[in-house]
VOMARLUM-884032 format. One record per residue (C-alpha): residue in one letter; x, y, z. Coordinates in steps of 0.02 Angstrom, whole numbers, plus 32768, in hexadecimal, padded with zeros to 4 digits. Example, Ala and Ser with C-alpha at 12.3 -4.5 7.8 and 13.67 -1.06 7.14 Angstrom:
<rs>
A82677F1F8186S82AC7FCB8165
</rs>
This chain:
<rs>
X9050F1151A92X9052F07C1A3DX9005F042198AX9035EFCA1903X9058F0151850X9095EFB1179DX9119F0141761X9194EFD316DEX923DEF99173DX92B2EFEE16A3X925CF08E16E6X9284F08C179EX932FF056175FX9360F0C316ECX9313F15E1760X93A4F10D17EBX940AF10D1774X93F9F1CB1739X93D3F21717DEX945BF19E185EX93C6F18918C3X93E1F0D0190EX9335F0A71934X92A1F08218D3X9218F0E21961X9285F163195BX929DF17D18A9X91E9F1761890X91D7F21A1921X925AF26518CCX91D7F25F1825X914AF28E1870X9195F32518B8X91E6F35B1810X912CF33B17B6X90E4F3A11832X915FF4461826X9148F4341770X9098F44F177AX909CF4D617E1X9117F5211789X9097F51616FAX9023F5691750X908BF5F9178DX90CDF60D16D4X9014F64316B0X9026F6E61704X90B9F712169FX9095F7D91674X8FF5F7E416B7X903CF80B176CX906AF8BF1792X90CCF8E61826X90F5F9971817X919FF98C1860X91F6FA19188AX92ACF9C8189BX9305FA6A18DDX927FFA9D194EX92B5F9CE1996X9365FA061989X934EFA7F1A0FX9303FA201A91
</rs>
């Protein structure tokens, strides 16, 4: 998909430099993937301590 966006050139250049990604398209894709992953992790962290899996490790090892 093609789209036109206004991103500060310094921001793109710094992202390309620190990630060693050579194209603007790839650095944008990587940034979006990282943003999505970070937000999904935030959602998962909400469940910390609330899910009781009731796992019997000894029984699982014997399988």
